[in-house]
C-alpha positions in Angstrom: 1.5 -29.2 11.6 0.9 -26.0 9.3 -2.4 -25.6 8.4 -3.1 -25.9 4.7 -2.0 -22.9 2.9 -5.8 -20.6 1.7 -4.8 -19.6 -1.6 -6.0 -15.8 -2.6 -6.0 -15.0 -6.3 -5.3 -11.5 -8.8 -5.1 -10.8 -12.0 -4.8 -7.0 -13.9 -7.8 -5.5 -15.9 -5.5 -6.1 -19.0 -6.9 -10.0 -18.6 -10.2 -8.8 -20.1 -9.4 -8.2 -23.2 -11.2 -6.9 -26.5 -9.7 -9.7 -28.5 -6.5 -8.8 -29.9 -3.0 -10.8 -30.9 -0.3 -10.1 -32.1 -2.1 -11.1 -35.9 -5.4 -9.0 -35.7 -6.9 -6.5 -34.5 -9.6 -5.9 -31.8 -12.9 -8.5 -32.1 -14.9 -7.0 -29.4 -15.7 -3.8 -28.0 -13.9 -2.6 -25.5 -14.8 -3.3 -21.7 -14.7 -0.1 -19.7 -11.9 0.2 -16.7 -14.0 1.5 -14.0 -16.4 -1.6 -14.6 -13.7 -4.2 -14.3 -13.1 -3.8 -10.4 -17.1 -5.2 -9.7 -16.0 -8.4 -11.4 -13.2 -9.3 -8.8 -15.0 -10.8 -6.2 -17.6 -12.8 -8.0 -15.3 -14.2 -10.0 -13.2 -15.2 -6.5 -10.5 -12.8 -7.2 -8.9 -10.5 -4.1 -6.3 -8.9 -5.5 -5.8 -6.4 -8.4 -2.4 -5.9 -10.5 -2.1 -2.7 -11.9 0.1 -0.4 -15.0 0.8 2.7 -13.2 -1.6 4.4 -15.9 -4.2 1.4 -15.4 -4.5 3.7 -11.8 -3.7 6.7 -13.2 -4.5 7.4 -16.9 -2.5 9.7 -19.3 -0.4 10.9 -16.0 2.5 12.0 -18.1 0.2 14.7 -18.5 -0.9 15.5 -15.1 0.6 17.3 -12.7 1.6 15.8 -9.3 -1.5 16.9 -7.3 -3.7 15.7 -10.4 -1.7 12.4 -10.4 -2.7 12.2 -6.3 -6.4 13.0 -6.5 -6.7 10.2 -9.3 -5.0 7.4 -7.1 -6.8 8.4 -4.0 -9.8 7.6 -6.5 -9.0 4.2 -6.8 -7.7 3.2 -3.5 -11.0 4.3 -2.2 -12.7 2.2 -5.3 -10.6 -0.8 -4.5 -11.6 -0.6 -0.6 -15.3 0.1 -1.6 -14.7 -3.2 -3.6 -12.8 -5.1 -0.7 -10.0 -5.5 -3.2 -6.3 -5.9 -2.3 -3.7 -3.8 -4.9 -0.5 -6.4 -5.4 1.6 -4.6 -7.4 1.9 -1.4 -9.8 4.3 -1.7 -12.7 5.4 1.1 -15.0 4.5 0.9 -18.3 8.0 1.5 -20.2 7.2 0.1 -23.4 4.1 2.0 -25.2 5.8 6.2 -24.9 8.0 7.4 -27.8 10.9 7.9 -25.4 11.4 4.1 -24.7 12.0 2.7 -28.4 15.4 1.6 -27.7 14.8 0.8 -24.2 13.7 2.8 -20.8 16.8 2.0 -18.2 19.3 0.7 -21.0 18.5 3.2 -23.6 21.3 4.5 -25.7 20.6 8.4 -25.6 20.6 9.9 -21.7 17.4 12.1 -22.4 15.3 8.9 -23.0 16.7 7.4 -19.7 16.0 10.5 -17.8 12.3 9.9 -18.8 12.3 6.6 -17.7 13.6 7.4 -14.5 10.8 10.3 -13.8 8.4 8.0 -14.9 9.5 5.1 -12.6 9.6 7.5 -9.5 5.7 8.5 -10.6 5.0 4.8 -10.3 6.2 4.6 -7.3 4.6 7.2 -5.6 1.2 5.5 -7.1 2.4 2.5 -5.6 2.0 3.8 -2.1 -1.0 6.3 -2.8 -3.2 3.3 -3.2 -1.8 1.4 0.1 0.7 -1.0 -2.1 4.4 -1.6 -1.3 5.5 -3.3 -4.6 6.4 -2.4 -7.9 7.1 -4.7 -10.7 9.7 -4.1 -13.2 8.8 -5.8 -16.5 11.9 -4.6 -18.3 10.0 -5.1 -21.9 12.8 -3.2 -24.2 15.6 -3.3 -22.2 17.7 -5.9 -24.8 18.4 -5.2 -28.6 17.5 -6.6 -32.2 21.0 -6.1 -33.0 23.7 -7.3 -30.1 26.3 -4.6 -31.4 23.3 -1.9 -30.8 24.3 -1.8 -27.1 27.0 -2.0 -24.6 25.2 -5.2 -22.7 27.6 -4.6 -19.4 26.8 -1.0 -19.5 23.0 -1.7 -19.7 23.4 -4.5 -16.9 24.9 -2.1 -14.9 22.3 0.5 -15.3 19.4 -1.5 -14.8 21.2 -2.4 -11.4 21.6 1.3 -10.9 17.9 1.9 -11.7 17.2 -1.1 -9.2 19.3 1.1 -6.3 17.9 4.3 -7.0 14.0 3.0 -6.5 15.4 1.3 -3.1 17.2 4.7 -2.0 14.1 7.0 -3.5 11.5 4.8 -1.2 12.6 2.6 1.7 9.9 0.4 1.7 8.9 -0.1 -1.5 9.9 -3.6 -3.1 10.8 -4.6 -6.1 9.7 -7.3 -8.3 11.6 -8.2 -11.6 9.5 -10.6 -13.5 11.8 -11.6 -16.6 11.4 -12.8 -20.1 13.4 -13.6 -22.8 12.2 -11.9 -26.0 9.2 -10.0 -27.5 8.4 -7.3 -27.8 12.9 -7.5 -28.1 14.7 -10.1 -29.7 17.1 -10.7 -27.0 16.4 -9.1 -23.2 18.8 -9.0 -20.7 17.2 -10.0 -17.8 15.5 -13.6 -19.8 15.5 -15.5 -16.7 14.8 -15.8 -12.2 18.9 -16.3 -12.2 19.3 -12.8 -13.7 17.0 -11.3 -11.6 17.6 -13.1 -8.1 21.7 -11.5 -9.4 20.3 -8.4 -9.6 18.5 -8.6 -6.1 21.9 -9.8 -4.3 24.1 -7.0 -6.0 21.8 -4.0 -4.9 22.0 -2.0 -1.9 19.1 -3.6 0.0 18.8 -7.1 -1.1 15.7 -7.9 0.9 13.6 -5.6 -1.2 14.3 -6.8 -4.3 12.8 -10.5 -5.6 10.8 -11.7 -8.8 8.0 -12.6 -10.6 8.0 -15.6 -12.0 5.6 -16.0 -15.3 5.0 -19.5 -16.6 4.5 -18.7 -20.4 8.4 -16.4 -20.3 9.9 -19.1 -18.3 8.8 -21.4 -21.3 9.5 -19.1 -23.7 13.2 -19.1 -22.3 13.2 -23.1 -22.8 13.3 -23.8 -19.1 10.7 -25.4 -16.4 8.7 -22.6 -15.1 8.2 -25.0 -11.5 12.0 -24.8 -11.5 12.2 -20.9 -11.5 9.5 -20.6 -8.9 12.2 -23.5 -6.9 15.2 -21.5 -7.6 13.1 -18.3 -6.7 11.7 -20.1 -3.4 15.1 -21.2 -2.2 16.7 -17.4 -2.2 12.9 -16.4 -0.8 12.7 -14.3 -3.4 9.6 -14.8 -5.0 7.4 -12.1 -4.9 4.6 -13.2 -6.8 3.6 -15.6 -9.4 1.6 -15.4 -13.1 0.4 -18.7 -13.9 -0.9 -19.4 -17.4 0.4 -21.8 -20.0 2.3 -21.7 -23.5 2.7 -24.2 -26.8 5.8 -24.1 -27.4 8.2 -21.4 -28.8 6.3 -18.9 -30.1 5.0 -15.4 -29.2 3.5 -15.1 -25.7 0.1 -16.8 -25.4 -1.0 -16.2 -22.1 -3.1 -19.1 -22.6 -5.6 -20.8 -19.4 -3.0 -22.3 -17.0 -2.7 -26.2 -17.3 -4.1 -26.2 -21.0 -1.0 -27.1 -23.0 0.9 -29.0 -20.4 -1.5 -30.3 -17.5 1.9 -32.1 -15.7 3.7 -29.0 -16.2 1.2 -27.1 -14.1 0.6 -30.0 -11.4 4.7 -29.0 -11.2 4.4 -25.8 -10.4 1.6 -25.6 -8.0 3.0 -28.9 -6.7 6.6 -26.6 -6.0 4.5 -23.7 -5.0 2.7 -25.5 -2.2 5.4 -27.5 -0.6 7.7 -23.9 -1.0 5.2 -22.5 1.2 3.9 -20.1 -1.2 1.3 -17.9 -0.2 0.9 -18.5 3.6 2.3 -15.0 3.9 -0.4 -14.0 2.1 1.3 -14.0 -1.4 -1.4 -14.1 -4.4 -2.1 -16.4 -6.9 -1.5 -14.0 -9.7 -3.0 -14.9 -13.0 -2.2 -14.0 -16.5 -4.0 -15.0 -19.1 -6.0 -13.9 -22.1 -9.4 -15.0 -23.8 -9.1 -16.6 -27.0 -10.0 -14.4 -30.2 -12.9 -16.3 -31.0 -15.2 -16.1 -27.6 -17.8 -13.8 -27.7 -19.3 -11.9 -25.0 -19.0 -8.6 -23.2 -17.0 -9.2 -20.7 -15.6 -12.2 -21.7 -14.2 -14.0 -17.8 -14.2 -17.6 -18.8 -11.2 -18.0 -18.9 -10.3 -16.4 -15.8 -12.5 -18.9 -14.5 -10.8 -21.8 -15.8 -7.4 -20.8 -14.5 -8.5 -20.7 -11.0 -10.7 -24.1 -11.1 -7.6 -25.6 -12.5 -5.0 -24.2 -10.1 -7.8 -24.9 -7.5 -8.0 -29.0 -9.1 -4.3 -29.1 -9.6 -3.9 -28.5 -5.4 -6.4 -31.3 -4.4 -4.0 -33.7 -6.6 -0.8 -32.0 -4.6 -2.1 -32.6 -1.6 -3.9 -36.0 -2.7 0.0 -36.9 -4.2 0.8 -40.3 -1.9 3.8 -38.8 0.1 5.1 -42.3 1.3 4.6 -43.9 -1.9 6.6 -41.3 -3.8 9.2 -41.0 -1.5 10.1 -45.0 -1.6 9.6 -44.4 -5.5 13.1 -41.8 -4.9 14.7 -44.2 -1.9 14.8 -46.8 -4.8 15.1 -44.8 -7.9 12.3 -46.8 -9.5 11.5 -43.1 -11.3 9.5 -45.4 -13.8 7.2 -46.3 -10.8 6.8 -42.5 -9.8 6.3 -41.5 -13.3 3.4 -44.2 -13.8 1.8 -43.4 -10.4 1.8 -39.5 -11.3 0.2 -39.9 -14.6 -2.2 -42.4 -13.0 -2.7 -39.7 -10.4 -3.8 -36.7 -12.5 -5.9 -39.2 -14.6 -7.9 -40.0 -11.8 -7.0 -43.8 -12.4 
């Protein structure tokens, strides 16, 4: 029998936030990035998620040598703290060149900027000892559907994936789908779209997906089904666990906060699918509430990790023989009652 998975956890420094949301200003002072690394281990986290400019701030203004030196400093800092870089993502949604998208922008010079920034991201990724980049295709979509040729846009996304694979023969690409926000309608809204791009690429084994709970819910899909689909194709590079209260803005609530049963099923799918047995991280992408006082604020990270581990125990103590009996008899009322009572500790 395979030993139970010992899960490792990660988060990005943006999850220790200053209390902003889409409707108002920051409500607490910023906590310096360079002081966040010391918090990871004491909170029970081993992995760090990065944007490229989390590693090298203002990298568009720096020479390649300057970028390399600053990346080397972060690599040493991570080693000193006993941390592992999980991935680096090019931040392609803040630059003025990416207002109309990055890889799918209508202007060739804007697409050229996006490619140069992506190459820098790959270089930074390798410089800090990491092998995966995440493409969150934030502005790859439209506010007006007639604004772009969608077929051409998809081809440009595939061309970019192939360019990255050719640029570095070892790096993996993890595509993080989201259906909307900041664009009205995105071009890669689901795991199915990301996996299709992977299979169409020049090296499908190096292209995977990241499933974020809230993003799946915003597409009106079940996050556990999205994870199961990716696992079935061996395409689940990572997960970003959180929660979402309906089809609203991206809330990044504590994992399990809005729908504990849906969270249970996400953990169940990961556990049953062997996720984590090859060292994959359980990523948390959760934001604290605006009303929370303190500096730094970390309770949301501790709560979400704690809920995940509680649910792991619920999954492992879920009576499989009883479940299989219910399935065999197609007595799904009994299965639902047992599952609810199990979650409630009845």
